[in-house]
DRENDOSE-641182 format. One record per atom (N, C-alpha, C, O): x, y, z; residue in three letters. Coordinates in steps of 0.2 Angstrom, whole numbers, padded with zeros to 4 digits, always signed. Layout:
N
XYZALA...
This chain:
124
+0050+0123+0062MET+0053+0116+0061MET+0054+0116+0053MET+0050+0117+0049MET+0060+0114+0051GLU+0062+0114+0044GLU+0060+0107+0041GLU+0061+0102+0044GLU+0057+0108+0035LYS+0055+0101+0031LYS+0061+0098+0028LYS+0065+0102+0025LYS+0061+0092+0028LYS+0067+0088+0025LYS+0065+0088+0018LYS+0060+0086+0016LYS+0070+0089+0014LYS+0070+0089+0006LYS+0069+0082+0004LYS+0072+0078+0007LYS+0064+0081+0000ILE+0063+0074-0003ILE+0068+0073-0009ILE+0067+0076-0014ILE+0073+0069-0008GLU+0078+0067-0013GLU+0077+0060-0016GLU+0079+0060-0022GLU+0075+0056-0012THR+0074+0049-0015THR+0067+0047-0013THR+0063+0049-0008THR+0064+0041-0016PHE+0058+0039-0014PHE+0058+0036-0007PHE+0052+0036-0004PHE+0063+0034-0005GLU+0064+0032+0002GLU+0062+0037+0007GLU+0061+0036+0013GLU+0063+0044+0005ASP+0061+0049+0010ASP+0054+0051+0010ASP+0052+0054+0015ASP+0050+0048+0006LEU+0043+0049+0005LEU+0039+0045+0011LEU+0040+0039+0012LEU+0035+0049+0015ARG+0032+0046+0021ARG+0027+0040+0018ARG+0026+0035+0021ARG+0024+0042+0012VAL+0019+0037+0009VAL+0022+0030+0007VAL+0020+0025+0008VAL+0029+0031+0005TRP+0032+0025+0003TRP+0034+0021+0010TRP+0033+0015+0010TRP+0036+0025+0015GLN+0038+0022+0021GLN+0032+0018+0024GLN+0033+0012+0027GLN+0026+0021+0024LYS+0020+0018+0026LYS+0018+0012+0022LYS+0016+0007+0025LYS+0020+0012+0016GLY+0018+0006+0012GLY+0023+0000+0014GLY+0020-0005+0014GLY+0029+0002+0015ILE+0034-0004+0017ILE+0031-0007+0024ILE+0031-0013+0025ILE+0029-0002+0028GLU+0026-0005+0035GLU+0020-0009+0034GLU+0020-0015+0037GLU+0016-0008+0029LEU+0010-0012+0027LEU+0012-0019+0025LEU+0010-0024+0026LEU+0017-0019+0020VAL+0020-0025+0018VAL+0023-0029+0023VAL+0021-0035+0023VAL+0026-0026+0028LYS+0029-0030+0033LYS+0023-0033+0037LYS+0024-0039+0039LYS+0018-0030+0039GLN+0012-0032+0042GLN+0009-0038+0039GLN+0007-0043+0042GLN+0008-0037+0032VAL+0005-0042+0028VAL+0009-0049+0028VAL+0007-0054+0029VAL+0016-0048+0027TYR+0020-0054+0027TYR+0020-0057+0034TYR+0020-0064+0034TYR+0020-0054+0040LEU+0020-0057+0046LEU+0013-0061+0047LEU+0013-0066+0049LEU+0008-0058+0045LEU+0001-0061+0045LEU+0001-0067+0041LEU-0002-0072+0043LEU+0004-0067+0035THR+0003-0073+0030THR+0008-0078+0031THR+0008-0083+0028THR+0013-0078+0036LYS+0018-0083+0038LYS+0015-0089+0042LYS+0018-0094+0041LYS+0010-0088+0045GLU+0007-0093+0050GLU+0000-0093+0049GLU-0004-0089+0046GLU-0003-0099+0052GLY-0010-0099+0053GLY-0013-0102+0046GLY-0010-0104+0041GLY-0020-0102+0046ASP-0023-0104+0040ASP-0022-0100+0034ASP-0022-0103+0028ASP-0021-0094+0034LEU-0020-0090+0028LEU-0013-0092+0025LEU-0013-0091+0019LEU-0008-0094+0029SER-0002-0096+0026SER-0003-0102+0021SER+0001-0104+0017SER-0008-0106+0022LYS-0009-0112+0018LYS-0014-0111+0012LYS-0014-0115+0008LYS-0017-0105+0012ASP-0021-0103+0007ASP-0017-0100+0002ASP-0017-0093+0002ASP-0014-0103-0002PHE-0008-0100-0007PHE-0011-0095-0011PHE-0008-0090-0012PHE-0017-0096-0014GLY-0020-0091-0019GLY-0021-0084-0015GLY-0019-0079-0017GLY-0025-0084-0010LEU-0026-0078-0006LEU-0020-0075-0003LEU-0019-0069-0003LEU-0016-0079+0000ARG-0009-0077+0003ARG-0005-0073-0002ARG-0003-0068-0001ARG-0004-0077-0008ASP+0000-0074-0013ASP-0003-0067-0016ASP+0001-0062-0017ASP-0009-0067-0017GLN-0012-0061-0020GLN-0012-0055-0015GLN-0011-0050-0017GLN-0013-0057-0008LEU-0012-0051-0003LEU-0005-0049-0003LEU-0004-0043-0002LEU+0000-0053-0003ARG+0007-0051-0003ARG+0008-0047-0009ARG+0011-0042-0009ARG+0006-0049-0015ARG+0008-0046-0021ARG+0004-0039-0021ARG+0008-0034-0023ARG-0002-0038-0019ALA-0005-0032-0019ALA-0002-0027-0014ALA-0001-0021-0016ALA+0000-0030-0008SER+0003-0025-0004SER+0010-0023-0006SER+0012-0017-0005SER+0014-0027-0009VAL+0021-0025-0012VAL+0020-0020-0017VAL+0024-0016-0018VAL+0015-0021-0021SER+0013-0016-0027SER+0013-0009-0025SER+0015-0005-0029SER+0011-0008-0019ILE+0010-0001-0016ILE+0016+0003-0016ILE+0017+0008-0020ILE+0021+0001-0012PRO+0027+0005-0012PRO+0032+0004-0018PRO+0035+0008-0020PRO+0031-0002-0022THR+0035-0003-0028THR+0033+0002-0033THR+0037+0005-0037THR+0026+0003-0034ASN+0024+0008-0039ASN+0025+0015-0037ASN+0026+0019-0041ASN+0025+0017-0030ILE+0027+0023-0028ILE+0034+0025-0030ILE+0036+0030-0033ILE+0039+0020-0029ALA+0046+0020-0031ALA+0047+0021-0038ALA+0051+0025-0040ALA+0044+0017-0042GLU+0044+0017-0049GLU+0042+0023-0052GLU+0045+0026-0056GLU+0036+0026-0050GLY+0034+0032-0052GLY+0039+0038-0050GLY+0040+0042-0054GLY+0041+0038-0044PHE+0046+0043-0042PHE+0052+0043-0046PHE+0055+0049-0048PHE+0054+0038-0049GLU+0060+0037-0053GLU+0059+0039-0060GLU+0064+0040-0064GLU+0053+0040-0062ARG+0051+0042-0069ARG+0053+0049-0070ARG+0054+0053-0065ARG+0054+0051-0076TYR+0056+0058-0078TYR+0050+0063-0079TYR+0051+0069-0079TYR+0044+0061-0078SER+0039+0066-0079SER+0034+0065-0073SER+0032+0060-0071SER+0031+0071-0072ARG+0026+0071-0066ARG+0020+0067-0068ARG+0016+0064-0064ARG+0018+0067-0075LYS+0012+0064-0077LYS+0013+0056-0076LYS+0008+0053-0074LYS+0019+0053-0077GLU+0020+0046-0076GLU+0020+0045-0069GLU+0018+0040-0067GLU+0023+0049-0065TYR+0023+0048-0058TYR+0016+0048-0055TYR+0014+0043-0051TYR+0011+0052-0057VAL+0004+0052-0055VAL+0001+0045-0057VAL-0003+0042-0054VAL+0003+0043-0063GLN+0000+0037-0066GLN+0002+0031-0061GLN-0002+0027-0060GLN+0008+0031-0059PHE+0010+0025-0054PHE+0007+0026-0048PHE+0006+0021-0044PHE+0006+0032-0045LEU+0003+0033-0039LEU-0004+0031-0039LEU-0007+0028-0034LEU-0007+0032-0045ASN-0014+0029-0046ASN-0014+0021-0046ASN-0019+0018-0043ASN-0009+0018-0049ILE-0009+0011-0048ILE-0008+0009-0041ILE-0011+0004-0039ILE-0003+0012-0037ALA-0002+0011-0030ALA-0009+0011-0026ALA-0010+0007-0022ALA-0013+0017-0028LYS-0019+0018-0024LYS-0024+0012-0026LYS-0028+0010-0021LYS-0024+0010-0032GLY-0028+0004-0034GLY-0026-0002-0030GLY-0030-0006-0028GLY-0020-0003-0029SER-0017-0009-0025SER-0019-0008-0018SER-0020-0014-0015SER-0019-0002-0015ALA-0022-0002-0008ALA-0029-0004-0008ALA-0031-0007-0003ALA-0033-0002-0013GLY-0040-0004-0013GLY-0040-0012-0013GLY-0044-0015-0010GLY-0036-0015-0017GLU-0036-0022-0018GLU-0034-0025-0011GLU-0037-0030-0009GLU-0029-0023-0008VAL-0027-0025-0001VAL-0033-0025+0004VAL-0035-0030+0007VAL-0037-0020+0004ARG-0043-0019+0008ARG-0048-0024+0006ARG-0051-0027+0011ARG-0049-0026+0000SER-0054-0031-0002SER-0052-0038+0000SER-0056-0042+0002SER-0045-0039-0001LEU-0043-0046+0001LEU-0043-0047+0008LEU-0044-0052+0011LEU-0041-0041+0012LEU-0042-0042+0019LEU-0049-0044+0021LEU-0050-0048+0026LEU-0054-0041+0018ARG-0061-0042+0019ARG-0062-0050+0018ARG-0066-0053+0022ARG-0060-0052+0012VAL-0061-0059+0011VAL-0058-0064+0016VAL-0061-0068+0019VAL-0052-0062+0019ALA-0048-0066+0024ALA-0052-0065+0030ALA-0053-0070+0034ALA-0055-0060+0032LEU-0060-0059+0038LEU-0066-0064+0037LEU-0068-0067+0042LEU-0069-0063+0031GLU-0075-0067+0030GLU-0075-0074+0031GLU-0079-0078+0033GLU-0069-0077+0028VAL-0068-0084+0028VAL-0065-0087+0035VAL-0063-0093+0035VAL-0063-0082+0039GLY-0061-0084+0046GLY-0053-0084+0047GLY-0051-0087+0052GLY-0050-0081+0042TYR-0042-0081+0043TYR-0040-0076+0047TYR-0034-0076+0050TYR-0044-0071+0048LEU-0042-0065+0052LEU-0047-0063+0058LEU-0053-0064+0057LEU-0045-0061+0063ASP-0049-0059+0069ASP-0051-0052+0067ASP-0047-0048+0063ASP-0056-0049+0070LYS-0058-0042+0068LYS-0053-0037+0070LYS-0052-0032+0067LYS-0050-0038+0076SER-0045-0032+0078SER-0039-0032+0073SER-0037-0027+0071SER-0037-0038+0071LYS-0031-0038+0066LYS-0033-0035+0059LYS-0030-0031+0056LYS-0039-0037+0057TYR-0042-0034+0051TYR-0043-0027+0051TYR-0041-0023+0047TYR-0045-0024+0057ASP-0046-0017+0058ASP-0040-0013+0057ASP-0039-0008+0054ASP-0034-0016+0061GLN-0028-0013+0061GLN-0025-0013+0053GLN-0023-0007+0051GLN-0025-0018+0050LEU-0022-0018+0043LEU-0027-0014+0038LEU-0024-0011+0034LEU-0033-0015+0039TYR-0038-0011+0035TYR-0037-0003+0036TYR-0036+0000+0031TYR-0036-0001+0042ASN-0035+0006+0043ASN-0028+0008+0040ASN-0028+0014+0038ASN-0023+0004+0040SER-0017+0006+0037SER-0018+0007+0030SER-0015+0011+0027SER-0021+0002+0027ALA-0023+0003+0019ALA-0027+0009+0018ALA-0025+0012+0013ALA-0032+0011+0022VAL-0036+0017+0021VAL-0031+0023+0021VAL-0032+0027+0017VAL-0027+0023+0026GLU-0022+0029+0027GLU-0018+0030+0021GLU-0017+0035+0019GLU-0015+0024+0019LEU-0011+0024+0013LEU-0015+0027+0007LEU-0012+0031+0003LEU-0021+0025+0006SER-0025+0027+0000SER-0026+0035+0001SER-0026+0039-0004SER-0028+0037+0007ARG-0028+0045+0008ARG-0022+0048+0007ARG-0022+0053+0003ARG-0016+0046+0009MET-0010+0049+0008MET-0009+0049+0000MET-0006+0054-0003MET-0010+0044-0003LEU-0009+0044-0011LEU-0014+0048-0014LEU-0012+0052-0019LEU-0020+0049-0012SER-0025+0054-0015SER-0022+0061-0014SER-0022+0065-0019SER-0020+0062-0008ASN-0017+0069-0007ASN-0011+0071-0012ASN-0010+0076-0014ASN-0007+0066-0012GLN-0001+0067-0016GLN-0003+0067-0024GLN+0000+0072-0027GLN-0007+0063-0026ILE-0010+0064-0033ILE-0013+0071-0034ILE-0012+0074-0039ILE-0017+0073-0030GLN-0020+0079-0030GLN-0015+0085-0031GLN-0016+0089-0035GLN-0010+0085-0026ALA-0005+0090-0026ALA-0001+0090-0032ALA+0000+0096-0035ALA+0000+0084-0035LEU+0004+0084-0041LEU+0000+0086-0047LEU+0002+0090-0052LEU-0006+0084-0047ASN-0011+0087-0053ASN-0012+0094-0053ASN-0012+0097-0058ASN-0012+0097-0047ASN-0013+0104-0046ASN-0007+0108-0048ASN-0007+0114-0050ASN-0001+0105-0048SER+0005+0108-0050SER+0007+0107-0057SER+0012+0109-0060SER+0003+0103-0061LEU+0004+0102-0068LEU+0003+0108-0072LEU+0004+0108-0078LEU
């Protein structure tokens, strides 16, 4: 099976997974108690949007070093999402199954970003 050439950031599986997480977060924060907690809701949305946005911005830069820097920022945002999800769980805004689903998506993104960062660092 032939691998598809990566020509745009939209071709990156890690970016696609980031967009999926953003959609899940926005659906979660549209209704219920979390939708009324503007601080937590907005921070969770911003952190999730930051993941694919930083992947895209880094991809569009001219140097690998800058790309890695933006991937590191995206990875940090994935950690922020995990922490905010835990807060939402602890204060009763999320049930455990929804928390687990979103948390696992964020962990998978962190792993994918780590792998991409490592591959780029090894090729510098």
